[in-house]
C-alpha positions, 0 to 999 in steps of 0.5 A: 107362232113366233113370240119374243121372250117378254111376250111369251113370259107374259102369256105363260100363266094362261097358255092355251091347252091348244098349244102342244109344243114350245120351242126355246132356242138361241144363245141366251142360256139363262133366258132359255132355262128361265122360260123352260122352268116357268113354262113347265111349272105353269103346266105341272106345278112342280118340275120335281113331280115325276108323275106330271113332268119328264125331262129328257136329254136329246142325246139319249133319245133314239132315232125313232123318238119312241121315248118322246112318244111314250112320254107325250101320250102318257097320262098322269096317275094323279090327273092333270096336264103333263110337261115333257121337256127335251133339252139340247133339241136338234133338227132330228126332231122335225120329222118326228113332230111333223107326224106326231103333233098334227095327229095327237089328241094328247093335252100334254105339252112338249117343251124343246130347248136348244142353244144350237138351233136358229131361225133357219133350222128345219125344226124352227122353220116348220114350227113358225106357221103352226097354231099349236106350236110356239117358238121363242128366240132367246138371244143375249139381253141388251141394256133395256132387256137387262134392266127389265129382267133384273127388276123382275128378279129383284121383285121376286126376291122382295127387294126394292131399289131406286133408279140410280142403284138399279142402273149401277146394278145393271152395269155390273151384270152380264147379258146372260140371265142365268149368271145374273140370277146367281149374282142376285141370289148372292146379293139377297143373301148379303142383304139378309133381312134388309129389303131396300137395295143401296149402292153400297150393297151393289158394290160390296156383293155384286162382282164387277166382272161381267156386264161392267167389263163388257161395257168397259171393253166397248168404251175402251175400244171406241175411245182408243185405249188399246191396252185396256180394251185388249186386256179386258177382252182376253180376261172375258175370254178366259171367263168363258165369254164367246168372241162373237158375243163380245164383238156384238156388244161392241157393235151395239155401242157403235150403233148408239154412236150412230144414232147420236151422230144421225141426230147431230146431222139434223142439228141436234147438239151432242148433249141433246142427242144423248137424251134420245138414247133408250135406255139413257146412259149412266151419268158416269159414262156420258163424258166418255161417250161425248168424247167419242162422238167428237172422233167418230163421225157418221162415215167412220162409224158405218165403216167400223160397224161393217168391220164388226159385222164381218168379224162376228160372221167370221167368228161363227164360221166353223174351224175359224180362229174366232178369238184371234179374229175378235182380238184383231178387230178390237186392236184395229178399232182401238188403234184407229180411235187412238190415231183419230184423237192424236190428229185432232 
């Protein structure tokens, strides 16, 4: 059974005992870690309870998987269902689970997490059609996902916010929930006993080095600011960002431009086309976005997207110079935007 992260999160509390295994995979480490913890705690109550929860590292599991067998069939001395978490799972588990899950009478839950598995991996392919196994692909949050997850994390910390302050906060956060949770913990500590978030709190306590810089990079690239786009790209790489991830964010930006360009072809005004975007652009981004709509028509946007898709594919190729490939593509797009503006 295949679910999206939000769907799965909503059903964790009432997870059926018939579900024997959950596979969490993708490149969003924060989302995987969050769902892994919530899933385990829904089963055992506390991941620190050694009687009802066991955490294994894939590299320490023998080829025959005896450690998983032992833990999966073990019963808690205190009673209740157990959670067995396997971190960094890989395709070597496919053969083991094909034999173990169909035959088991155990009520325990096996939770597998991995940043290397994908939809074509043999373990994921096998699990898709099974009624006793759930797979959840966790990829980098887009704007609407960031807003949703941040709202929930604020609520969990007892903090309220108006829409404009939430937008400002989201603009400073990254597509990785793990990093965002750390920033929100810092924000809550800064606020102390206060429970209503203000824009000044966000500016003072939340680092503007993740999502905001990624968004800035997108706007500088599409807007023709070659120097700034290149500088932010280099800084994000030094902070640990993946080239493919950064290129994908630029693709999302050009997809927004394409959506608006398509609306304008139908007779909608540029300002009117912005209202169709979900989520809405933040107010201070609108003038820049409207300016980009004047230089990027539909045909140019499609060509840019083709270039970005090729770049992302190359960045994921083994032994390929991903950082240089991403940087070159950004320079090409920003340079093209600069020339388009000069020729207008």
